[in-house]
Every structure is written in C-alpha cells, then in structure tokens.
C-alpha angles and dihedrals in degrees: 000000000000120000112234116244108235121205115266128225088265091064091042089053092052091046091054092052093050093046097044091045090053092048095047093049091048094050092046089061099046110132092024134078093304113176102192091183091070091054091042092054093044093052089048091053089050092050090051094052092047101042107030093082091063091048092047096047091052089067094057111032144334085250133045101268100203143351094279091054095058119117099246093049093048090049089052090050090052088053089051089050091054090049091049091049090052090051090049090052092052093050102038106015089236109143124189097157092120089063090058100049094040089051088047091057091046090055091046095055093038094054092037092061093037092056096040093058096040100041127077119223108237134175089256090053091054091050090050092050091048092051091046093051093050091043092052092051094047096043093051090049090049091060089062096034102109101037089251086129136355139193087238093051095133092049091050091052093046097051095040098251118153110282118178112245093220095069090051089047095052093042090051093053092047091046094051090050092049091053103035106014088239130116111235144093096248095233093097096039120245097332114145110261114192112196121134089315104181096062090049091051091048097047093043092054094044091050088056090051089052091044094235135116120261095249089060089049093054095043101041115009104044098071091047096053109023105033092062090048090050094057095037092056091043092055094045089051093053093045092051094045089050090058090056099046093043089061096051096037099038106239136119111271120236124242137182092273092069107098091205088066091062093044091054092047088053092049094047098044113019110026104145099232134118104299092215088068090062126087091233119030102214093290087146086069103027093053107059094191090052091050092049091050091049090051088056091045091052089050090051091051091047095049092045094055094036091058093046091048091051099044103022124244095270093052089044092059096043098039115126105167125118096254090055091051089051089051092053091048089050092054090047093051092047090051091051091048092050089051092052091050094051122007094211089071090068088069096047095043092047091053092047095046094045093049093049091045093058099029093059094035090240090160087084090072129070099221093057093045090050092049092046091052090049090052092050090050088050091051091052091047094048091048097052096036101039120006098054089052095042110138100184127088095251098097105023115141113267091248092065098031126102095264092180085076088067124068137146088247090059090043090056093045092053094046096039096088092049093047092046091051092048092052095044094048094048091050092043090055090043091239094158101134133060090242093057092043091052091049092049092046094049092048092046095238096138103042090135091054091049093049095048090048091053091047093051091052094044094048093048088077093052117091098197121094103216090051085061093043092069090071090060093066093045088051091049090053093051094043095052092040088059094044095121093046093050091043090054091050098044095046094034096238119172104194098085100011113154125239126193 
C-alpha cells in the first residue's frame, strides 16, 4: 500500500503567503468595490499550483520517481496548464477556470486535515508558524511598498491620486496582447513593442482566465499567485543545491525542517527595516517581469542540481540517452523564457552557461556543442530583433543612463553577499594555502565559489542595478545551502566539520 505524500513545510510556507495575501488585499478594500470572487479564484489557483504535485505523486509512487515527477516541475506544468486554458478561453470561449480553483480548495482542505491529524505540534513548529505569519504580512506589504502598484489602483486613478505610470504601461501591453495577441500599448497602432514580453503574455492570458482586466491582475492577483511560487521555487533550489555541495564538501545538507533556514529567509527577504538601506529594494516583487524571470531561474537551478544529484556529475556529463537530451532542451527553453521575461537574464545565463561549458570541458560532447550553438543563435536573434529596438531604460548607453543609480557603495552592497560567502566557505574548508586551493579547484570542490567570483567580476562592468541584483539571489541560495557547513565553522563544531 502506498504511503501518502504529505505536504512539506515548503508548501505550508507558500500556502501561508497566498492565504495572508488574499486576506490583506480583501480587508484593504472593505467599504469599496470589493469583488471577493476575484481574490477567491486567485487563492484557489495558488492552492492548485502549490498542492497538486503532492496529489499527483501519490498516484505513482511514495517517492518522486524521476526528475519530471518532482514537485517544482509539476507545479510549473500546472502553471503552464492554466496559461494554456486561458489561451483556449480567448480562442474558443471555453472556460473551465472554476474547475481549477474549486479543485485547489479541495486539495487545500484535504491536505490541511491530513497534516493536522498526522503531525505533532512541537516548539519548532510554533516558531516556524510565527516566522511564516510575519513573513507573509511583510512580504505582501513589500509588494505595495513604493506605490508602484496598489490594491486600490482604480480608486487612485479615479480620484487623481498618484499612480505610477509603469503599472499602467505593463497592464496596457498585457491587455493588448490578451485582446489582439500582439505586444504593444495600442497608442502607436500595431507597431512591435519589445519590452519583457513573456511576462506580459502570461499575465494577459491569466487575466482572461480569471475574467478580469490586466490592471486588476497586476494590482491584486499577482502577489497571491506568483509571490508564493517565487519563494517555493527558491527554497527547493537551495535544498537541492545543498544536497550536491554536502556530498563534495562533506557536511550535512539543509532541509526545510531546519528552523535556521526560515530565519535566514526572513532576514534576506522580509526584514522590516528601511528598504533604502538594502542593496535591492524589493525589485524582485515590485517588478513583475523580474520576479517571473527569477522564478524560471530558480527552476533552472533546481533542475540542474536535481539531475546531478540523481545521476552523479560524471554520468551527467557523459549521458547520451533520450531523457537526458530532453532534459537539456528543457533547460535551454527555460533559459530562453527567462531571457524573454527580463533581458538582463541573457547576460547572467550566458556567463553561467559559458563557464560551465569550458570548466567541465563539455565541448567534447555533441549535445553540449549543439545546445551552445543554439544559444549563440538565440543571442544573435535577440540582439537584432529586440535589443537594438529596446525602448526601456535597461540597456541605454552609460552617457544617457541615470548614473546616479550606480555608485561604488551600491557595487559593494550587491557584491557583499557573494564576497562574504566566498571568504566563509574557503575558511570553512580550511583552504588557506595555494596547494589546498589548487587541489580543491582541480577536483571541482568549490564550483560555487568560482561561479560567484566570475559573476562579481562580470557584473562590475554593468551600470544597471537590477542586473547586479540577480547575484544576490544566487548568493542567498548558496549561503543557506551551506548553512550547516558555515555553522560548524563559526561555532567550531566538530561533528560534521568539512575536510577538503
């Protein structure tokens, strides 16, 4: 008899964010035109994306049987299903959205009662719930922190209050696509308008599935559906990367049961201090296209390490079977999608892919050469079909850019987490001599250190802040993934101390 897969603390964490966001947005609109059905549907969709993987896996095995049956990938497939259903509604008028959100609520109550009766309430559980509650409140507030958007966006526009033009701009592009399947704002006719297109397509189609306009989607629905996915994929990426580095560096990997993981996530993402003291001021939430691209990046990181952990690095490099080729194509498509959602990810992904390609001598194998050529072709295509027509401020020449956004202080703040991790890991592994460093380098024991060093150098030459911000999340993943190693070093523990 199969053992039922219960939801983990990662899913519980995401459920809290979706639920609290829905409640806060509802209460913020009391006394006004408050359509509770929109929030009800959105929360149901979020529940479906978060919980369907547990339901699906239960029908196959008590364990995740391969890479495509892992929870993050199934969640991503559910999101794709919702997008396809929205597209189907636009084309045919056939709407089955009520099936999705009703099923989402069924899964929520089913797993809620299953876990309540089978789980024991411990002190650590209470601490986790307390952190999660505070986190959910703060992170929802952070989405609306700089007036970029607001749950009362329509009311602000009607009474002449200050409403940021960017949210109207993005909603207009998404709305035009939803209506005409064309990317543009409509003011200039049907002239191609290239600006972080994929997120606009996605949000436009999902707003049609919910039967709302795109401005409502950006101002009300986004934090309910996409913020939980953002953090869920982030945590899965760090847990999976911890499994890999724990093997090669000899320490106990972290998992979602470690309360220090949740404390660090709170510190990195939701510490209630003046946002202007932070290196990145909640752009990962305020910019929806940025958040969507980061979600795809976290999924890429998760799949990369999950495959290596399952098949070992040597088998990963030499693998020639069909499923592996499909895996490589999947990573390539996700990288292209992330680039279309935010153009800055082209730069980061290209650096990462190029370094891995040469560092692991992947040029000896056909599948990697073929993938690398496809990526170069994509870079050429995206340059001549997007970048040279780019109308945003992302890639303006430094002479005309807002150079006050760049300073050496900001440069240090962005790089500080990467530099701190590099120093701490080298000391934790006692790599204090050139001989030990050479040994670790040759045996690929400090790939994360190498990669962060390359990223810090590469981003030094970029003058745009949210290019640099991407390294923060990669640093967060590596720092939390090495929590036990760093804890052993800082507190001088000997039980799981790493040796090179």
